[in-house]
C-alpha positions in Angstrom: 9.3 0.4 31.3 11.5 -1.4 34.1 12.2 -4.5 31.8 15.5 -5.2 33.3 14.7 -4.9 37.1 11.9 -7.2 37.1 13.4 -9.7 34.2 16.5 -9.9 36.5 14.9 -10.2 40.0 12.3 -12.9 38.4 15.6 -14.8 37.2 17.7 -14.8 40.1 15.9 -18.0 41.6 17.5 -19.9 38.9 21.0 -20.8 38.9 21.1 -23.9 36.3 22.5 -23.7 32.8 21.1 -22.2 30.6 18.3 -20.5 32.7 15.1 -19.3 31.3 12.7 -17.0 33.3 9.4 -15.2 33.5 7.5 -12.5 35.3 4.2 -11.2 34.6 2.5 -7.5 36.6 -0.7 -7.6 37.2 -1.7 -3.8 37.6 -3.8 -2.4 40.2 -5.5 0.4 38.0 -6.3 1.1 34.3 -3.1 1.1 32.6 -1.8 4.0 30.0 -0.1 2.7 26.9 2.8 2.6 28.1 2.3 0.8 31.3 0.6 -1.9 29.1 3.6 -2.2 27.5 5.8 -2.2 30.5 3.4 -4.9 32.1 3.6 -7.6 29.4 4.9 -11.0 30.0 8.9 -11.0 30.0 11.3 -13.3 29.3 15.0 -13.7 30.1 17.6 -16.3 28.3 21.1 -16.4 29.8 24.1 -19.1 30.5 24.1 -18.0 33.8 22.0 -15.8 36.8 23.6 -15.2 40.0 23.1 -12.4 43.2 26.7 -11.5 44.3 26.5 -10.9 48.4 26.1 -7.6 47.7 22.8 -7.7 46.2 24.2 -7.0 42.9 22.2 -9.5 40.1 24.4 -10.4 37.7 23.2 -12.3 34.0 25.9 -13.3 31.7 26.9 -15.4 28.7 24.5 -15.0 25.6 21.8 -12.4 27.2 19.0 -12.1 25.6 15.6 -10.2 27.3 12.2 -9.8 25.4 8.8 -8.0 26.5 6.5 -6.8 23.8 8.1 -6.2 20.6 11.2 -5.0 22.2 14.4 -7.4 22.9 17.7 -6.4 24.1 20.7 -8.7 23.7 24.3 -8.4 25.6 27.3 -10.2 26.8 26.6 -9.5 30.9 24.1 -7.1 32.4 24.2 -6.3 36.0 21.8 -4.4 38.0 21.7 -2.9 41.2 18.8 -2.8 43.1 19.4 -0.1 45.4 20.7 2.2 43.2 18.7 1.2 40.4 21.4 1.3 37.6 21.8 -1.2 35.0 25.3 -2.0 33.2 25.3 -3.6 30.2 28.6 -4.8 28.3 28.7 -5.4 24.7 28.2 -5.8 22.2 24.7 -4.6 23.5 21.7 -4.9 20.8 18.3 -3.0 21.3 15.8 -3.9 18.8 12.3 -2.2 18.7 9.5 -3.8 16.7 12.1 -4.8 14.1 12.5 -1.4 12.6 14.7 0.3 14.6 18.3 -1.3 16.4 20.3 0.5 18.9 23.8 -0.7 18.8 26.8 -0.2 21.6 29.9 -1.2 23.1 28.3 -0.6 26.4 25.6 1.2 28.3 24.7 2.4 31.5 20.8 2.7 32.0 18.3 3.1 34.8 16.0 0.0 35.4 13.0 1.4 32.8 15.8 1.7 30.3 14.5 5.7 29.9 17.9 7.6 31.1 21.6 6.3 30.5 24.3 6.7 28.5 25.7 4.5 25.8 29.3 4.4 24.6 29.9 3.5 21.1 26.4 3.8 20.1 24.9 3.3 16.3 20.7 3.6 15.6 20.1 1.6 12.4 16.6 2.1 10.7 14.9 -0.9 8.9 18.0 -2.5 8.4 20.2 0.1 6.7 20.0 3.8 7.7 22.4 4.2 10.4 23.3 6.9 12.7 26.9 6.2 14.1 28.5 8.2 17.4 30.9 8.4 20.0 28.7 8.2 22.8 24.5 8.9 22.9 22.1 9.8 25.9 18.7 8.4 26.8 16.3 10.6 27.9 13.1 10.7 29.2 12.2 6.9 27.2 11.7 9.3 24.4 14.7 11.3 23.3 18.3 9.9 22.4 21.1 11.8 22.0 24.0 11.3 19.6 27.5 13.3 19.8 30.0 13.7 17.1 27.4 11.7 14.2 28.1 10.0 11.0 24.6 9.6 9.3 24.2 7.4 6.2 22.5 4.3 4.8 25.1 3.4 2.5 27.0 0.0 2.9 30.2 1.3 5.2 33.5 -1.1 4.2 35.8 -2.3 7.2 38.7 -1.1 5.5 37.9 2.6 6.5 36.9 4.0 3.2 34.3 6.7 3.7 30.8 6.2 2.4 29.1 7.1 -0.7 27.4 9.8 0.8 27.2 10.8 4.7 25.8 13.3 6.9 28.4 14.7 10.0 27.1 16.6 12.6 27.9 17.9 16.0 25.1 16.3 17.4 21.5 14.6 16.7 18.5 14.0 18.3 16.0 11.3 17.7 12.4 11.7 18.9 10.9 8.3 18.9 7.3 9.6 19.6 7.4 12.1 16.7 9.9 10.0 14.3 12.1 12.6 13.5 15.9 13.8 13.6 17.2 16.6 14.5 20.3 17.4 13.3 23.0 20.4 14.6 25.8 21.5 12.9 25.7 19.2 9.8 27.3 18.7 6.8 26.8 16.6 3.7 29.7 14.6 2.4 30.7 12.8 -1.1 33.2 10.8 -0.1 34.1 12.4 2.7 34.0 15.7 0.9 31.8 18.4 2.5 29.4 19.9 0.2 26.8 21.1 1.6 26.3 22.8 5.2 23.4 23.2 7.4 23.0 24.7 11.0 20.0 22.7 11.4 18.2 20.3 9.7 15.5 18.6 10.8 14.8 14.3 8.4 12.1 12.2 9.4 13.0 9.2 10.9 13.1 6.8 7.5 10.5 4.4 9.5 8.0 7.1 9.1 6.3 6.3 6.1 4.8 10.1 5.6 6.1 13.4 6.9 6.8 17.2 6.0 9.6 17.8 4.0 11.2 18.3 0.4 11.1 15.3 -2.1 13.6 14.2 -4.4 14.5 17.0 -6.7 15.3 16.9 -10.5 16.7 18.9 -13.1 14.6 19.0 -16.6 16.3 21.1 -19.8 14.1 21.2 -22.9 14.6 23.2 -25.8 12.1 25.5 -25.5 12.2 25.9 -21.4 16.3 25.5 -21.1 17.0 24.5 -17.8 15.5 24.1 -14.7 14.9 22.8 -10.9 11.9 21.0 -9.6 11.8 20.9 -5.8 9.1 19.1 -4.4 7.7 19.7 -0.9 5.5 17.2 1.1 3.0 18.5 3.6 1.4 15.9 6.0 -1.9 17.2 6.6 -2.9 14.7 8.7 -3.5 10.7 8.3 -5.5 11.1 5.8 -4.8 13.7 3.5 -1.3 15.9 1.9 -0.4 18.3 -0.5 2.7 18.3 -2.8 3.6 21.7 -4.5 6.3 21.5 -6.6 8.1 25.0 -7.9 9.6 24.7 -11.5 11.6 27.4 -12.3 13.9 27.9 -15.8 14.9 31.0 -17.5 11.7 30.6 -19.7 9.3 29.6 -16.9 8.0 30.1 -13.2 6.1 27.4 -12.6 4.2 26.1 -9.5 2.6 22.7 -9.9 0.4 21.4 -6.9 -1.2 17.9 -6.3 -3.3 17.3 -3.3 -5.0 14.1 -2.1 -7.3 13.2 0.5 -8.8 9.8 1.7 -12.0 9.5 3.0 -13.8 6.3 4.8 -15.5 5.2 1.6 -13.4 7.2 -1.3 -10.7 9.3 -1.9 -9.8 12.2 -3.9 -6.5 13.6 -5.9 -6.2 17.0 -7.8 -2.9 17.4 -9.7 -2.4 20.7 -11.6 -0.1 24.0 -12.5 0.4 27.6 -12.6 2.7 28.7 -14.9 3.8 32.3 -16.7 6.6 31.6 -19.3 8.0 33.1 -21.9 6.5 30.7 -24.4 3.2 32.6 -24.5 4.3 36.0 -22.7 1.9 37.9 -20.6 -0.8 34.9 -20.4 -1.5 32.4 -17.5 -1.2 29.2 -18.1 -2.0 25.8 -16.5 -3.4 22.1 -16.4 -6.0 20.9 -13.9 -6.9 17.0 -13.6 -8.5 15.6 -10.8 -10.4 12.2 -10.0 -11.6 10.5 -7.4 -14.2 8.1 -6.1 -16.9 7.4 -3.1 -18.8 4.4 -2.4 -22.2 5.2 -1.7 -25.3 3.0 -0.1 -26.7 0.3 -1.6 -23.7 -0.8 -3.5 -23.7 2.2 -5.7 -20.2 4.0 -6.3 -20.0 7.6 -7.6 -16.4 8.5 -9.7 -15.3 11.6 -11.4 -12.4 12.3 -13.9 -12.0 16.3 -14.8 -9.5 17.4 -17.4 -8.8 20.9 -18.4 -5.9 22.8 -19.8 -5.2 26.8 -20.2 -4.2 26.0 -24.1 -3.8 23.4 -26.6 -0.2 22.6 -26.3 0.6 23.0 -22.6 0.8 19.5 -22.0 3.4 18.9 -24.7 5.2 22.0 -23.7 5.8 20.9 -20.0 6.1 16.8 -20.8 2.8 15.7 -19.4 0.7 13.0 -20.9 -0.2 14.2 -24.7 -3.6 13.8 -25.4 -5.5 14.9 -28.2 -8.7 15.5 -26.3 -9.6 15.9 -22.4 -12.5 13.7 -21.3 -14.2 14.6 -18.3 -16.7 12.8 -16.6 -18.9 12.2 -13.7 -20.5 8.7 -13.2 -22.7 6.9 -10.7 -23.0 3.1 -11.0 -23.8 -0.3 -9.5 -23.1 -3.9 -10.8 -24.3 -6.6 -9.2 -24.9 -10.3 -10.3 -28.2 -10.1 -12.7 -28.3 -6.1 -13.0 -26.1 -3.8 -14.3 -26.7 0.3 -13.8 -24.3 3.4 -15.0 -25.5 7.0 -16.2 -22.4 9.5 -16.8 -22.1 13.3 -18.3 -19.0 13.3 -20.4 -17.7 16.7 -21.6 -14.6 16.2 -24.2 -12.3 19.4 -25.2 -10.5 18.7 -28.1 -6.7 20.0 -28.5 -6.5 18.9 -32.2 -5.9 21.3 -35.1 -7.7 19.8 -37.3 -11.0 20.2 -35.3 -13.2 23.1 -33.9 -14.7 23.0 -30.5 -18.1 24.5 -31.5 -18.2 21.7 -34.0 -17.8 18.3 -32.1 -20.4 16.4 -29.5 -18.3 18.2 -26.7 -21.8 17.0 -24.3 -22.6 14.1 -23.9 -25.4 12.0 -21.3 -25.8 8.6 -21.1 -27.5 6.1 -19.1 -27.6 2.3 -19.3 -29.5 -0.2 -17.1 -29.8 -4.0 -17.9 -31.6 -7.0 -16.2 -31.1 -10.8 -16.4 -34.1 -12.9 -15.7 -34.3 -17.1 -15.9 -37.6 -18.3 -16.8 -38.5 -21.9 -16.2 -41.1 -22.0 -18.3 -38.7 -21.4 -21.5 -35.8 -21.5 -20.1 -32.4 -19.6 -20.8 -32.2 -16.1 -20.2 -33.7 -13.3 -20.6 -32.0 -9.7 -20.9 -33.8 -6.5 -20.5 -32.3 -3.0 -21.0 -33.1 0.7 -21.4 -30.6 3.3 -22.9 -30.6 6.5 -23.4 -27.6 8.8 -24.9 -27.8 12.7 -25.7 -24.8 14.8 -27.3 -24.5 18.6 -28.2 -22.2 20.8 -30.2 -22.0 24.3 -29.0 -22.8 25.6 -32.1 -26.2 26.1 -33.5 -25.4 25.9 -37.4 -27.3 23.8 -39.6 -25.7 20.0 -39.9 -22.2 21.3 -38.2 -24.3 21.8 -34.8 -26.5 19.0 -35.0 -27.4 18.0 -31.6 -28.7 14.0 -31.2 -30.7 12.4 -28.1 -31.7 8.5 -28.2 -33.8 5.9 -26.2 -33.2 2.5 -26.7 -35.3 -0.2 -25.5 -34.0 -4.0 -25.7 -35.3 -7.8 -25.0 -33.7 -10.7 -25.8 -34.1 -14.0 -24.9 -30.7 -16.5 -25.3 -30.6 -20.1 -24.8 -27.5 -22.9 -25.5 -28.1 -26.7 -25.6 -25.4 -29.5 -26.0 -26.2 -32.8 -27.2 -24.3 -36.0 -26.7 -22.1 -36.0 -29.9 -20.2 -32.7 -28.4 -22.4 -30.1 -31.0 -23.4 -26.9 -29.1 -26.4 -24.3 -30.0 -26.8 -21.2 -29.5 -30.5 -19.7 -29.9 -31.0 -15.6 -29.7 -34.5 -14.3 -30.3 -34.6 -10.2 -29.7 -36.0 -7.1 -30.7 -35.3 -3.3 -29.9 -37.0 -0.1 -30.5 -34.9 3.3 -30.6 -36.2 6.8 -30.6 -34.7 9.6 -31.8 -34.7 13.6 -31.4 -32.4 15.4 -34.1 -31.9 19.2 -33.6 -30.2 21.5 -35.9 -29.5 19.0 -38.9 -32.2 19.9 -42.2 -31.2 16.6 -43.8 -33.0 14.4 -41.6 -36.6 14.3 -39.5 -36.8 15.6 -36.1 -38.4 12.6 -34.7 -37.7 9.4 -36.1 -38.7 6.0 -34.1 -36.8 3.0 -35.5 -37.8 -1.2 -34.8 -35.0 -3.7 -35.2 -36.5 -7.5 -34.8 -33.3 -9.7 -34.5 -33.1 -14.0 -34.5 -29.7 -16.0 -35.0 -28.7 -19.6 -34.1 -25.0 -20.4 -33.9 -23.3 -24.0 -34.0 -19.7 -24.8 -32.6 -18.5 -28.2 -32.4 -15.1 -28.0 -29.9 -13.2 -31.2 -30.7 -10.0 -31.9 -27.8 -6.7 -33.6 -29.0 -4.4 -34.4 -26.2 -0.5 -35.0 -27.6 1.8 -37.6 -26.0 3.8 -34.7 -24.8 0.9 -33.5 -22.4 -0.5 -30.6 -24.6 -4.0 -30.2 -25.4 -5.3 -28.9 -28.6 -8.8 -27.9 -29.0 -10.4 -27.0 -32.7 -13.9 -25.7 -32.8 -15.6 -24.5 -36.1 -18.4 -22.4 -36.1 -21.2 -21.6 -38.0 -24.0 -18.9 -37.5 -27.0 -17.7 -39.3 -28.7 -14.4 -38.6 -31.6 -12.3 -39.4 -32.1 -8.6 -38.8 -35.3 -6.3 -39.9 -34.2 -2.4 -39.3 -37.4 -0.3 -40.2 -35.5 2.7 -40.9 -31.6 4.2 -41.1 -33.1 7.6 -41.5 -30.7 9.1 -38.3 -27.2 10.9 -38.9 -23.9 9.0 -37.9 -22.6 10.2 -35.1 -21.7 7.5 -32.6 -20.3 4.9 -34.6 -17.9 6.7 -36.7 -15.2 4.3 -36.1 -15.8 0.6 -36.9 -13.5 -2.3 -35.9 -14.0 -6.0 -36.8 -12.0 -8.3 -34.4 -12.7 -11.5 -32.4 -14.8 -9.4 -30.0 -18.0 -9.0 -32.4 -17.4 -11.6 -35.1 -20.7 -13.1 -33.8 -22.8 -9.8 -33.6 -25.8 -9.4 -35.2 -25.0 -5.8 -35.3 -20.8 -4.6 -35.6 -21.3 -0.9 -35.5 -20.2 0.4 -31.9 -23.4 2.0 -30.8 -26.9 1.4 -31.6 -27.2 4.9 -33.6 -26.7 2.4 -36.7 -27.8 -1.6 -37.0 -27.4 -4.0 -39.5 -29.9 -5.4 -41.6 -30.6 -8.1 -43.5 -29.2 -11.9 -43.4 -26.2 -12.6 -42.2 -23.7 -15.8 -42.4 -20.7 -16.2 -40.5 -18.1 -18.7 -40.2 -15.3 -19.0 -38.5 -12.6 -21.0 -36.9 -11.0 -21.5 -33.6 -7.6 -23.5 -32.7 -5.8 -23.4 -29.5 -2.5 -25.4 -28.0 -1.5 -25.2 -24.4 1.4 -26.8 -23.4 2.8 -26.6 -19.8 5.6 -23.8 -18.7 2.7 -21.3 -19.7 3.1 -22.2 -23.5 0.1 -21.6 -25.4 -0.9 -20.7 -29.2 -4.3 -19.3 -30.3 -5.7 -18.6 -33.8 -9.0 -17.1 -34.9 -10.3 -17.3 -38.4 -13.5 -15.8 -39.9 -15.4 -14.6 -42.3 -19.0 -12.9 -42.6 -21.3 -13.0 -45.6 -24.6 -11.1 -45.8 -27.5 -11.1 -48.4 -26.5 -7.0 -49.3 -23.9 -4.8 -48.8 -24.2 -2.0 -46.1 -22.6 0.9 -47.5 -22.4 2.8 -44.1 -19.3 0.6 -43.0 -16.0 2.5 -43.3 -13.4 1.5 -46.2 -11.0 -0.1 -43.9 -13.8 -1.7 -41.4 -13.0 -4.7 -43.3 -17.4 -5.2 -43.3 -17.6 -3.3 -46.7 -19.6 -5.7 -49.4 -21.6 -8.9 -49.6 -18.4 -10.9 -48.1 -16.1 -9.0 -45.3 -12.4 -9.3 -45.5 -10.9 -12.6 -43.7 -10.2 -12.1 -40.3 -6.9 -13.1 -39.0 -6.2 -13.0 -35.0 -3.7 -14.9 -33.1 -1.5 -15.0 -30.2 1.7 -16.9 -29.4 3.4 -17.3 -25.6 6.5 -19.6 -25.7 8.8 -20.7 -22.3 11.6 -18.5 -23.0 9.6 -15.1 -22.4 8.4 -14.6 -26.3 5.1 -13.4 -27.0 3.3 -12.8 -30.1 0.0 -11.4 -30.8 -1.5 -9.9 -34.1 -4.9 -9.2 -36.1 -5.4 -8.2 -39.7 -8.0 -7.6 -42.2 -7.2 -9.7 -45.6 -9.2 -9.0 -48.4 -9.7 -10.1 -51.8 -6.7 -9.3 -53.8 -4.7 -10.6 -50.6 -3.4 -7.6 -49.3 -4.0 -6.2 -45.7 -6.5 -3.2 -44.9 -5.7 -3.0 -41.8 -3.0 -4.8 -39.7 -1.5 -4.6 -36.2 1.0 -6.9 -34.2 2.8 -6.9 -30.8 6.1 -9.1 -29.8 8.1 -9.0 -26.5 10.8 -10.9 -25.0 11.1 -10.2 -21.3 13.3 -12.0 -19.2 15.1 -11.1 -15.7 17.9 -8.9 -16.9 16.6 -7.9 -20.5 13.3 -7.0 -22.2 11.9 -5.7 -25.5 8.8 -4.8 -26.6 7.8 -4.2 -30.0 4.6 -3.2 -31.9 3.7 -2.4 -35.5 0.2 -0.6 -37.2 -1.1 -0.7 -40.8 -3.7 0.9 -41.8 -5.1 2.2 -45.6 -6.2 5.9 -46.0 -10.0 6.2 -44.9 -11.4 9.8 -45.4 -14.7 8.5 -43.4 -11.8 8.5 -40.0 -10.1 11.7 -41.5 -7.1 9.6 -42.3 -5.8 11.0 -45.9 -2.7 9.2 -45.8 -1.7 5.5 -45.1 -0.6 4.9 -41.5 2.4 2.6 -41.0 4.4 3.0 -37.7 6.5 0.9 -35.4 7.2 1.8 -31.5 10.2 -0.1 -29.8 10.2 -0.3 -26.0 13.4 -2.2 -24.4 15.2 -2.1 -20.9 18.8 -4.1 -20.2 19.8 -4.5 -16.5 23.7 -4.4 -17.3 24.7 -5.6 -13.7 23.1 -5.1 -10.4 23.5 -1.3 -10.0 22.8 -0.3 -13.6 19.6 0.1 -15.8 18.9 1.2 -19.1 16.3 2.1 -21.2 15.0 3.0 -24.8 11.9 4.1 -26.4 11.5 4.7 -30.4 8.7 5.6 -32.7 8.9 5.7 -36.2 6.3 6.7 -39.0 7.3 4.3 -41.9 4.8 5.8 -44.2 6.6 9.3 -43.8 9.9 8.1 -43.4 10.6 10.3 -40.4 10.8 9.8 -36.5 8.1 10.5 -34.1 10.0 10.3 -30.9 13.6 9.1 -29.5 14.2 8.0 -26.1 16.8 6.9 -23.7 17.4 6.3 -20.0 20.1 5.3 -17.7 19.5 4.5 -14.2 22.3 3.7 -11.2 21.4 2.5 -7.7 22.9 0.5 -5.1 21.9 0.7 -1.4 21.9 4.2 -0.8 21.4 6.5 -4.0 19.2 6.2 -6.8 20.5 8.0 -10.0 18.0 8.9 -12.8 19.4 10.4 -16.5 16.8 10.8 -19.6 17.3 12.4 -22.9 14.3 12.5 -25.3 13.3 14.1 -28.3 9.7 14.6 -30.0 9.9 15.4 -34.1 6.0 15.8 -34.4 4.7 19.6 -34.6 1.6 21.2 -35.3 0.5 24.9 -35.4 0.4 25.0 -31.5 3.5 22.3 -30.8 6.8 22.6 -31.7 9.4 19.9 -32.2 11.4 19.7 -28.6 14.4 18.1 -26.9 14.5 17.3 -23.1 16.9 16.3 -20.5 16.0 14.9 -17.2 18.4 14.2 -14.0 17.2 13.4 -10.5 19.2 12.0 -7.5 17.4 10.3 -4.8 19.5 9.6 -1.1 17.5 6.0 -0.9 16.5 5.5 3.1 15.9 8.7 3.7 13.7 10.0 0.3 13.1 7.1 -1.1 12.1 3.8 0.1 15.7 1.5 0.0 16.2 -1.6 -1.5 18.1 -3.1 0.8 20.8 -5.5 0.1 20.1 -6.2 -3.4 22.4 -3.3 -4.6 25.0 -3.0 -2.2 28.4 -2.3 -3.3 31.2 -4.5 -2.9 34.3 -3.3 -0.5 36.5 -5.3 -2.3 
């Protein structure tokens, strides 16, 4: 662009101090993108502007020139109209869109800044990565060539000490259009000590978000695979898709990991996986494949999928991947609106547990759910109409072990609430459901079963509020419910509701089984109490206490569900949050002899420099849930920021009932404005017939500003 020529000529008419001049040029033909930038309004600010007798225009004293997203500052600028030459006396600064800055002691350029020479030049990207050289040449408005270069994103001290790392090169060319840096005769130096030499090296301009090239490598050491290196390479396949290949080589394995991502106008997909040949399973092809994505369809429908598969049960644990005990693959279609909900899905399970036979678990599942809400004015309240179908199949055809079940449920329910002048709130519920079952490969049950379940309930609440002198608010809410259901038959297999939980969410439910293959029967009564306190600075406390009474015990509830017998265990649940970062949440089922059948607790303390999260789980043995021994387990996660550069993290998981550890882990991170180093060690103690205990070490180094996003001034090293 011919920025300075127009700026200086337009400013020549004013001689006052300070001087502000503008120029607007109207194109005579349809402009190109570059021409449109050139023809934007220009502004020049200087302490003094004048023309010498030999027709040289001079601007001096705090000179600032603006046009579009470009800004140029200098101490003095001269323009010779006859030769078209611009001379800038420094310090010279050229800013482009706030991301790229060129600094120089002086510069000689043509009137369009397309070509020229800069002395003592530096180019700075994102206010962090800088390229310093003796001189730079600008050509074609696109290329800037630097000679005798030092490039780094580290803070440079004025006392002459070398930066933590730098790239020295004979020549560097910056392609402004492609946003690429080309190094010739490059040396990578640590504290000015040469470490690597590259005859030619290409790096992306740090302002480029996605570029083909190497990503941060890592070193991984495990007791099973030895010491190996992972070197990911990123391929930019376009603006909306990319591929990352990650070779992983160690004495025990040769693995190629891959990740493919693509974004569409109305969705996206991601595929992760790996192909492996190793000494753990000699001669066997190993690997995994995870894929997920979603697509927005017409009329508000959303199609999503999540696929998971592995070559064998131990692969995920051997290679430090998420340790699932079952792989769940699903494809689903759904739409949710204000008064309608629809979802249908097909699910496939693959078990990785030694205790399960793949042929004997319900591995193929189909679900469909639809619900419609209506608001009839004649009776008031809300009517909900629902249809649900479910089918699951086992691959085995053996009697009982290969049982397959299909179910269809039709449900109608009317809900209405009243609030009286005294503050009492009454909620009425009236409904009925019809379930039909088709049962195969199980001689213990009939092939066809139809079941009806009418139900009704009345719930009373009496919330009471109290405001303290401190401004805190307390709310106390007693709750009572009486309910009735009449189940025509329960002569169906219990496949879906094998695990039951009693918590705040289903305290007032007429059936606390998680699925309609089993429903509670008879008259029930519920008594509960909610208490809460809200104060300033985010402080709050919540407590729920509840118990269920029934006329007849239901033998289908598990031992640790807390719902066996004519009176349930006492539900105790609460949350606490303080102003100084502490939070506590817990839930437990207290039985008649004042012992807990099941309990869980989570505590956390979060501050700016330190944080710790701990959880504890307890459960009695329960044969119905395949738990032969009691569960008593504690987990701790912590972080501590030593200073602005050092961060530590730790993990501990311990089995109290067995008096043995499950997993330990420790990580240390060092980071400043130009480098990030991660070191970690973890030990997994669990074992099975396919998984062995293992120890893993991890090490990664990232040059921030080039390979990953930098953190600017936040972690800058001190020069003192």
